[in-house]
PDB file of N, H, CA, C and O in Angstrom:
ATOM      1  N   MET A   1     -14.077  -9.174   4.603  1.00  0.00           N
ATOM      2  CA  MET A   1     -12.986  -8.271   4.955  1.00  0.00           C
ATOM      3  C   MET A   1     -12.533  -7.510   3.704  1.00  0.00           C
ATOM      4  O   MET A   1     -12.394  -8.087   2.625  1.00  0.00           O
ATOM      5  N   MET A   2     -12.313  -6.234   3.870  1.00  0.00           N
ATOM      6  H   MET A   2     -12.426  -5.766   4.746  1.00  0.00           H
ATOM      7  CA  MET A   2     -11.824  -5.417   2.758  1.00  0.00           C
ATOM      8  C   MET A   2     -10.356  -5.730   2.485  1.00  0.00           C
ATOM      9  O   MET A   2      -9.585  -6.031   3.397  1.00  0.00           O
ATOM     10  N   LYS A   3      -9.992  -5.652   1.204  1.00  0.00           N
ATOM     11  H   LYS A   3     -10.618  -5.408   0.464  1.00  0.00           H
ATOM     12  CA  LYS A   3      -8.609  -5.879   0.790  1.00  0.00           C
ATOM     13  C   LYS A   3      -8.100  -4.631   0.086  1.00  0.00           C
ATOM     14  O   LYS A   3      -8.878  -3.877  -0.499  1.00  0.00           O
ATOM     15  N   ALA A   4      -6.782  -4.415   0.146  1.00  0.00           N
ATOM     16  H   ALA A   4      -6.150  -5.027   0.621  1.00  0.00           H
ATOM     17  CA  ALA A   4      -6.200  -3.223  -0.468  1.00  0.00           C
ATOM     18  C   ALA A   4      -4.848  -3.540  -1.090  1.00  0.00           C
ATOM     19  O   ALA A   4      -4.186  -4.515  -0.734  1.00  0.00           O
ATOM     20  N   GLU A   5      -4.465  -2.691  -2.022  1.00  0.00           N
ATOM     21  H   GLU A   5      -5.003  -1.899  -2.311  1.00  0.00           H
ATOM     22  CA  GLU A   5      -3.123  -2.702  -2.598  1.00  0.00           C
ATOM     23  C   GLU A   5      -2.631  -1.262  -2.614  1.00  0.00           C
ATOM     24  O   GLU A   5      -3.386  -0.347  -2.942  1.00  0.00           O
ATOM     25  N   ILE A   6      -1.385  -1.064  -2.265  1.00  0.00           N
ATOM     26  H   ILE A   6      -0.771  -1.808  -1.998  1.00  0.00           H
ATOM     27  CA  ILE A   6      -0.759   0.250  -2.350  1.00  0.00           C
ATOM     28  C   ILE A   6       0.085   0.263  -3.617  1.00  0.00           C
ATOM     29  O   ILE A   6       0.934  -0.607  -3.810  1.00  0.00           O
ATOM     30  N   ILE A   7      -0.148   1.248  -4.483  1.00  0.00           N
ATOM     31  H   ILE A   7      -0.838   1.954  -4.327  1.00  0.00           H
ATOM     32  CA  ILE A   7       0.643   1.404  -5.701  1.00  0.00           C
ATOM     33  C   ILE A   7       1.375   2.734  -5.606  1.00  0.00           C
ATOM     34  O   ILE A   7       0.757   3.798  -5.630  1.00  0.00           O
ATOM     35  N   SER A   8       2.686   2.663  -5.498  1.00  0.00           N
ATOM     36  H   SER A   8       3.188   1.798  -5.478  1.00  0.00           H
ATOM     37  CA  SER A   8       3.520   3.868  -5.432  1.00  0.00           C
ATOM     38  C   SER A   8       4.037   4.173  -6.830  1.00  0.00           C
ATOM     39  O   SER A   8       4.474   3.275  -7.550  1.00  0.00           O
ATOM     40  N   ILE A   9       3.983   5.439  -7.208  1.00  0.00           N
ATOM     41  H   ILE A   9       3.628   6.168  -6.623  1.00  0.00           H
ATOM     42  CA  ILE A   9       4.406   5.846  -8.542  1.00  0.00           C
ATOM     43  C   ILE A   9       5.631   6.741  -8.431  1.00  0.00           C
ATOM     44  O   ILE A   9       5.614   7.757  -7.735  1.00  0.00           O
ATOM     45  N   GLY A  10       6.702   6.347  -9.133  1.00  0.00           N
ATOM     46  H   GLY A  10       6.716   5.522  -9.699  1.00  0.00           H
ATOM     47  CA  GLY A  10       7.901   7.179  -9.155  1.00  0.00           C
ATOM     48  C   GLY A  10       9.146   6.391  -9.520  1.00  0.00           C
ATOM     49  O   GLY A  10       9.451   5.371  -8.901  1.00  0.00           O
ATOM     50  N   SER A  11       9.854   6.861 -10.514  1.00  0.00           N
ATOM     51  H   SER A  11       9.607   7.690 -11.017  1.00  0.00           H
ATOM     52  CA  SER A  11      11.100   6.215 -10.931  1.00  0.00           C
ATOM     53  C   SER A  11      12.141   6.251  -9.820  1.00  0.00           C
ATOM     54  O   SER A  11      12.980   5.356  -9.722  1.00  0.00           O
ATOM     55  N   GLU A  12      12.088   7.285  -8.983  1.00  0.00           N
ATOM     56  H   GLU A  12      11.406   8.012  -9.063  1.00  0.00           H
ATOM     57  CA  GLU A  12      13.052   7.418  -7.886  1.00  0.00           C
ATOM     58  C   GLU A  12      12.912   6.288  -6.876  1.00  0.00           C
ATOM     59  O   GLU A  12      13.896   5.876  -6.262  1.00  0.00           O
ATOM     60  N   ILE A  13      11.707   5.792  -6.703  1.00  0.00           N
ATOM     61  H   ILE A  13      10.908   6.127  -7.202  1.00  0.00           H
ATOM     62  CA  ILE A  13      11.473   4.676  -5.786  1.00  0.00           C
ATOM     63  C   ILE A  13      12.109   3.408  -6.352  1.00  0.00           C
ATOM     64  O   ILE A  13      12.785   2.667  -5.639  1.00  0.00           O
ATOM     65  N   LEU A  14      11.881   3.171  -7.641  1.00  0.00           N
ATOM     66  H   LEU A  14      11.331   3.773  -8.220  1.00  0.00           H
ATOM     67  CA  LEU A  14      12.402   1.957  -8.271  1.00  0.00           C
ATOM     68  C   LEU A  14      13.922   1.937  -8.336  1.00  0.00           C
ATOM     69  O   LEU A  14      14.537   0.876  -8.230  1.00  0.00           O
ATOM     70  N   SER A  15      14.528   3.105  -8.511  1.00  0.00           N
ATOM     71  H   SER A  15      14.028   3.967  -8.597  1.00  0.00           H
ATOM     72  CA  SER A  15      15.989   3.160  -8.630  1.00  0.00           C
ATOM     73  C   SER A  15      16.683   3.183  -7.271  1.00  0.00           C
ATOM     74  O   SER A  15      17.907   3.081  -7.196  1.00  0.00           O
ATOM     75  N   GLY A  16      15.910   3.315  -6.209  1.00  0.00           N
ATOM     76  H   GLY A  16      14.916   3.397  -6.270  1.00  0.00           H
ATOM     77  CA  GLY A  16      16.495   3.344  -4.873  1.00  0.00           C
ATOM     78  C   GLY A  16      17.001   4.710  -4.446  1.00  0.00           C
ATOM     79  O   GLY A  16      17.658   4.823  -3.411  1.00  0.00           O
ATOM     80  N   GLN A  17      16.709   5.759  -5.223  1.00  0.00           N
ATOM     81  H   GLN A  17      16.176   5.667  -6.064  1.00  0.00           H
ATOM     82  CA  GLN A  17      17.133   7.111  -4.866  1.00  0.00           C
ATOM     83  C   GLN A  17      16.409   7.613  -3.626  1.00  0.00           C
ATOM     84  O   GLN A  17      16.968   8.374  -2.837  1.00  0.00           O
ATOM     85  N   ILE A  18      15.160   7.181  -3.458  1.00  0.00           N
ATOM     86  H   ILE A  18      14.706   6.562  -4.099  1.00  0.00           H
ATOM     87  CA  ILE A  18      14.396   7.560  -2.268  1.00  0.00           C
ATOM     88  C   ILE A  18      13.737   6.319  -1.671  1.00  0.00           C
ATOM     89  O   ILE A  18      13.501   5.334  -2.370  1.00  0.00           O
ATOM     90  N   THR A  19      13.447   6.376  -0.394  1.00  0.00           N
ATOM     91  H   THR A  19      13.639   7.176   0.174  1.00  0.00           H
ATOM     92  CA  THR A  19      12.736   5.306   0.293  1.00  0.00           C
ATOM     93  C   THR A  19      11.256   5.665   0.340  1.00  0.00           C
ATOM     94  O   THR A  19      10.891   6.797   0.657  1.00  0.00           O
ATOM     95  N   ASP A  20      10.426   4.711   0.028  1.00  0.00           N
ATOM     96  H   ASP A  20      10.722   3.791  -0.230  1.00  0.00           H
ATOM     97  CA  ASP A  20       8.984   4.947  -0.006  1.00  0.00           C
ATOM     98  C   ASP A  20       8.401   4.862   1.406  1.00  0.00           C
ATOM     99  O   ASP A  20       7.815   3.846   1.782  1.00  0.00           O
ATOM    100  N   THR A  21       8.563   5.919   2.172  1.00  0.00           N
ATOM    101  H   THR A  21       9.039   6.744   1.867  1.00  0.00           H
ATOM    102  CA  THR A  21       8.037   5.945   3.540  1.00  0.00           C
ATOM    103  C   THR A  21       6.519   6.106   3.559  1.00  0.00           C
ATOM    104  O   THR A  21       5.870   5.729   4.535  1.00  0.00           O
ATOM    105  N   ASN A  22       5.948   6.662   2.491  1.00  0.00           N
ATOM    106  H   ASN A  22       6.475   6.968   1.698  1.00  0.00           H
ATOM    107  CA  ASN A  22       4.493   6.823   2.444  1.00  0.00           C
ATOM    108  C   ASN A  22       3.790   5.472   2.428  1.00  0.00           C
ATOM    109  O   ASN A  22       2.782   5.291   3.111  1.00  0.00           O
ATOM    110  N   ALA A  23       4.314   4.518   1.653  1.00  0.00           N
ATOM    111  H   ALA A  23       5.133   4.664   1.099  1.00  0.00           H
ATOM    112  CA  ALA A  23       3.697   3.191   1.591  1.00  0.00           C
ATOM    113  C   ALA A  23       3.744   2.521   2.960  1.00  0.00           C
ATOM    114  O   ALA A  23       2.788   1.861   3.365  1.00  0.00           O
ATOM    115  N   ASN A  24       4.841   2.688   3.659  1.00  0.00           N
ATOM    116  H   ASN A  24       5.618   3.224   3.330  1.00  0.00           H
ATOM    117  CA  ASN A  24       4.979   2.116   4.997  1.00  0.00           C
ATOM    118  C   ASN A  24       3.936   2.709   5.941  1.00  0.00           C
ATOM    119  O   ASN A  24       3.283   1.978   6.685  1.00  0.00           O
ATOM    120  N   PHE A  25       3.781   4.013   5.912  1.00  0.00           N
ATOM    121  H   PHE A  25       4.311   4.607   5.308  1.00  0.00           H
ATOM    122  CA  PHE A  25       2.806   4.705   6.766  1.00  0.00           C
ATOM    123  C   PHE A  25       1.382   4.244   6.446  1.00  0.00           C
ATOM    124  O   PHE A  25       0.609   3.915   7.346  1.00  0.00           O
ATOM    125  N   ILE A  26       1.048   4.227   5.158  1.00  0.00           N
ATOM    126  H   ILE A  26       1.676   4.495   4.427  1.00  0.00           H
ATOM    127  CA  ILE A  26      -0.301   3.829   4.744  1.00  0.00           C
ATOM    128  C   ILE A  26      -0.567   2.373   5.107  1.00  0.00           C
ATOM    129  O   ILE A  26      -1.670   2.035   5.538  1.00  0.00           O
ATOM    130  N   ALA A  27       0.431   1.509   4.937  1.00  0.00           N
ATOM    131  H   ALA A  27       1.327   1.784   4.587  1.00  0.00           H
ATOM    132  CA  ALA A  27       0.273   0.092   5.276  1.00  0.00           C
ATOM    133  C   ALA A  27      -0.092  -0.077   6.743  1.00  0.00           C
ATOM    134  O   ALA A  27      -1.003  -0.834   7.075  1.00  0.00           O
ATOM    135  N   LYS A  28       0.609   0.619   7.614  1.00  0.00           N
ATOM    136  H   LYS A  28       1.349   1.235   7.344  1.00  0.00           H
ATOM    137  CA  LYS A  28       0.309   0.530   9.043  1.00  0.00           C
ATOM    138  C   LYS A  28      -1.117   0.980   9.340  1.00  0.00           C
ATOM    139  O   LYS A  28      -1.824   0.339  10.118  1.00  0.00           O
ATOM    140  N   LYS A  29      -1.537   2.073   8.726  1.00  0.00           N
ATOM    141  H   LYS A  29      -0.963   2.594   8.094  1.00  0.00           H
ATOM    142  CA  LYS A  29      -2.888   2.592   8.968  1.00  0.00           C
ATOM    143  C   LYS A  29      -3.959   1.629   8.453  1.00  0.00           C
ATOM    144  O   LYS A  29      -4.989   1.441   9.100  1.00  0.00           O
ATOM    145  N   LEU A  30      -3.718   1.024   7.296  1.00  0.00           N
ATOM    146  H   LEU A  30      -2.882   1.176   6.770  1.00  0.00           H
ATOM    147  CA  LEU A  30      -4.687   0.070   6.759  1.00  0.00           C
ATOM    148  C   LEU A  30      -4.848  -1.132   7.685  1.00  0.00           C
ATOM    149  O   LEU A  30      -5.967  -1.540   7.997  1.00  0.00           O
ATOM    150  N   VAL A  31      -3.727  -1.693   8.120  1.00  0.00           N
ATOM    151  H   VAL A  31      -2.818  -1.361   7.867  1.00  0.00           H
ATOM    152  CA  VAL A  31      -3.766  -2.856   9.011  1.00  0.00           C
ATOM    153  C   VAL A  31      -4.438  -2.500  10.331  1.00  0.00           C
ATOM    154  O   VAL A  31      -5.233  -3.281  10.851  1.00  0.00           O
ATOM    155  N   GLU A  32      -4.125  -1.326  10.876  1.00  0.00           N
ATOM    156  H   GLU A  32      -3.479  -0.691  10.453  1.00  0.00           H
ATOM    157  CA  GLU A  32      -4.766  -0.877  12.117  1.00  0.00           C
ATOM    158  C   GLU A  32      -6.278  -0.737  11.954  1.00  0.00           C
ATOM    159  O   GLU A  32      -7.030  -0.899  12.915  1.00  0.00           O
ATOM    160  N   SER A  33      -6.715  -0.435  10.729  1.00  0.00           N
ATOM    161  H   SER A  33      -6.104  -0.303   9.949  1.00  0.00           H
ATOM    162  CA  SER A  33      -8.144  -0.255  10.452  1.00  0.00           C
ATOM    163  C   SER A  33      -8.840  -1.568  10.107  1.00  0.00           C
ATOM    164  O   SER A  33     -10.038  -1.585   9.824  1.00  0.00           O
ATOM    165  N   GLY A  34      -8.086  -2.667  10.131  1.00  0.00           N
ATOM    166  H   GLY A  34      -7.113  -2.653  10.360  1.00  0.00           H
ATOM    167  CA  GLY A  34      -8.687  -3.965   9.845  1.00  0.00           C
ATOM    168  C   GLY A  34      -8.780  -4.298   8.373  1.00  0.00           C
ATOM    169  O   GLY A  34      -9.508  -5.215   7.991  1.00  0.00           O
ATOM    170  N   ILE A  35      -8.063  -3.578   7.547  1.00  0.00           N
ATOM    171  H   ILE A  35      -7.472  -2.833   7.857  1.00  0.00           H
ATOM    172  CA  ILE A  35      -8.067  -3.830   6.105  1.00  0.00           C
ATOM    173  C   ILE A  35      -6.891  -4.737   5.771  1.00  0.00           C
ATOM    174  O   ILE A  35      -5.764  -4.499   6.205  1.00  0.00           O
ATOM    175  N   ASP A  36      -7.169  -5.782   4.992  1.00  0.00           N
ATOM    176  H   ASP A  36      -8.084  -5.975   4.639  1.00  0.00           H
ATOM    177  CA  ASP A  36      -6.164  -6.775   4.627  1.00  0.00           C
ATOM    178  C   ASP A  36      -5.323  -6.246   3.463  1.00  0.00           C
ATOM    179  O   ASP A  36      -5.806  -6.154   2.334  1.00  0.00           O
ATOM    180  N   LEU A  37      -4.082  -5.903   3.740  1.00  0.00           N
ATOM    181  H   LEU A  37      -3.690  -5.978   4.657  1.00  0.00           H
ATOM    182  CA  LEU A  37      -3.183  -5.398   2.702  1.00  0.00           C
ATOM    183  C   LEU A  37      -2.596  -6.582   1.953  1.00  0.00           C
ATOM    184  O   LEU A  37      -1.885  -7.403   2.534  1.00  0.00           O
ATOM    185  N   GLU A  38      -2.895  -6.669   0.652  1.00  0.00           N
ATOM    186  H   GLU A  38      -3.472  -6.002   0.181  1.00  0.00           H
ATOM    187  CA  GLU A  38      -2.466  -7.794  -0.168  1.00  0.00           C
ATOM    188  C   GLU A  38      -1.120  -7.538  -0.844  1.00  0.00           C
ATOM    189  O   GLU A  38      -0.279  -8.435  -0.899  1.00  0.00           O
ATOM    190  N   TYR A  39      -0.907  -6.328  -1.358  1.00  0.00           N
ATOM    191  H   TYR A  39      -1.590  -5.599  -1.313  1.00  0.00           H
ATOM    192  CA  TYR A  39       0.297  -6.026  -2.130  1.00  0.00           C
ATOM    193  C   TYR A  39       0.751  -4.594  -1.901  1.00  0.00           C
ATOM    194  O   TYR A  39      -0.046  -3.708  -1.593  1.00  0.00           O
ATOM    195  N   ILE A  40       2.052  -4.392  -2.059  1.00  0.00           N
ATOM    196  H   ILE A  40       2.699  -5.112  -2.309  1.00  0.00           H
ATOM    197  CA  ILE A  40       2.628  -3.059  -2.199  1.00  0.00           C
ATOM    198  C   ILE A  40       3.439  -3.105  -3.484  1.00  0.00           C
ATOM    199  O   ILE A  40       4.373  -3.897  -3.606  1.00  0.00           O
ATOM    200  N   SER A  41       3.083  -2.254  -4.444  1.00  0.00           N
ATOM    201  H   SER A  41       2.325  -1.610  -4.345  1.00  0.00           H
ATOM    202  CA  SER A  41       3.735  -2.240  -5.749  1.00  0.00           C
ATOM    203  C   SER A  41       4.319  -0.870  -6.031  1.00  0.00           C
ATOM    204  O   SER A  41       3.890   0.135  -5.465  1.00  0.00           O
ATOM    205  N   ALA A  42       5.310  -0.845  -6.919  1.00  0.00           N
ATOM    206  H   ALA A  42       5.659  -1.661  -7.378  1.00  0.00           H
ATOM    207  CA  ALA A  42       5.878   0.422  -7.381  1.00  0.00           C
ATOM    208  C   ALA A  42       5.964   0.375  -8.897  1.00  0.00           C
ATOM    209  O   ALA A  42       6.288  -0.658  -9.483  1.00  0.00           O
ATOM    210  N   VAL A  43       5.671   1.501  -9.518  1.00  0.00           N
ATOM    211  H   VAL A  43       5.408   2.340  -9.042  1.00  0.00           H
ATOM    212  CA  VAL A  43       5.717   1.602 -10.972  1.00  0.00           C
ATOM    213  C   VAL A  43       6.419   2.898 -11.352  1.00  0.00           C
ATOM    214  O   VAL A  43       6.339   3.896 -10.635  1.00  0.00           O
ATOM    215  N   SER A  44       7.103   2.871 -12.478  1.00  0.00           N
ATOM    216  H   SER A  44       7.169   2.061 -13.061  1.00  0.00           H
ATOM    217  CA  SER A  44       7.795   4.058 -12.980  1.00  0.00           C
ATOM    218  C   SER A  44       6.788   5.157 -13.303  1.00  0.00           C
ATOM    219  O   SER A  44       5.625   4.876 -13.594  1.00  0.00           O
ATOM    220  N   ASP A  45       7.236   6.400 -13.250  1.00  0.00           N
ATOM    221  H   ASP A  45       8.181   6.628 -13.013  1.00  0.00           H
ATOM    222  CA  ASP A  45       6.340   7.497 -13.626  1.00  0.00           C
ATOM    223  C   ASP A  45       6.386   7.777 -15.130  1.00  0.00           C
ATOM    224  O   ASP A  45       5.903   8.813 -15.586  1.00  0.00           O
ATOM    225  N   ASN A  46       6.957   6.868 -15.883  1.00  0.00           N
ATOM    226  H   ASN A  46       7.349   6.026 -15.512  1.00  0.00           H
ATOM    227  CA  ASN A  46       6.939   6.943 -17.339  1.00  0.00           C
ATOM    228  C   ASN A  46       5.497   6.723 -17.808  1.00  0.00           C
ATOM    229  O   ASN A  46       4.863   5.750 -17.402  1.00  0.00           O
ATOM    230  N   PRO A  47       4.970   7.614 -18.660  1.00  0.00           N
ATOM    231  CA  PRO A  47       3.567   7.488 -19.087  1.00  0.00           C
ATOM    232  C   PRO A  47       3.217   6.118 -19.674  1.00  0.00           C
ATOM    233  O   PRO A  47       2.116   5.619 -19.442  1.00  0.00           O
ATOM    234  N   LYS A  48       4.129   5.502 -20.427  1.00  0.00           N
ATOM    235  H   LYS A  48       5.024   5.907 -20.615  1.00  0.00           H
ATOM    236  CA  LYS A  48       3.849   4.180 -20.997  1.00  0.00           C
ATOM    237  C   LYS A  48       3.668   3.141 -19.894  1.00  0.00           C
ATOM    238  O   LYS A  48       2.806   2.268 -19.998  1.00  0.00           O
ATOM    239  N   SER A  49       4.470   3.229 -18.849  1.00  0.00           N
ATOM    240  H   SER A  49       5.171   3.937 -18.764  1.00  0.00           H
ATOM    241  CA  SER A  49       4.360   2.286 -17.734  1.00  0.00           C
ATOM    242  C   SER A  49       3.035   2.457 -17.003  1.00  0.00           C
ATOM    243  O   SER A  49       2.432   1.477 -16.566  1.00  0.00           O
ATOM    244  N   LEU A  50       2.589   3.687 -16.871  1.00  0.00           N
ATOM    245  H   LEU A  50       3.080   4.483 -17.226  1.00  0.00           H
ATOM    246  CA  LEU A  50       1.345   3.952 -16.151  1.00  0.00           C
ATOM    247  C   LEU A  50       0.124   3.449 -16.916  1.00  0.00           C
ATOM    248  O   LEU A  50      -0.880   3.073 -16.309  1.00  0.00           O
ATOM    249  N   LEU A  51       0.207   3.442 -18.235  1.00  0.00           N
ATOM    250  H   LEU A  51       1.022   3.747 -18.727  1.00  0.00           H
ATOM    251  CA  LEU A  51      -0.930   3.017 -19.044  1.00  0.00           C
ATOM    252  C   LEU A  51      -1.025   1.508 -19.199  1.00  0.00           C
ATOM    253  O   LEU A  51      -2.081   0.992 -19.565  1.00  0.00           O
ATOM    254  N   SER A  52       0.048   0.799 -18.929  1.00  0.00           N
ATOM    255  H   SER A  52       0.906   1.218 -18.631  1.00  0.00           H
ATOM    256  CA  SER A  52       0.008  -0.661 -19.138  1.00  0.00           C
ATOM    257  C   SER A  52      -0.397  -1.418 -17.898  1.00  0.00           C
ATOM    258  O   SER A  52      -0.474  -2.647 -17.922  1.00  0.00           O
TER     259      SER A  52
END
């Protein structure tokens, strides 16, 4: 079985300024397609955060 992780990038997501509706949509589509979703993560859009 295929496995997946969704990684959302954006400081606005982490601070709660916006709701990550894209991750929710993608998660539903992955599960409907038979793909095992293991994680949903969010990371700041700060370049240092993206490189680590």
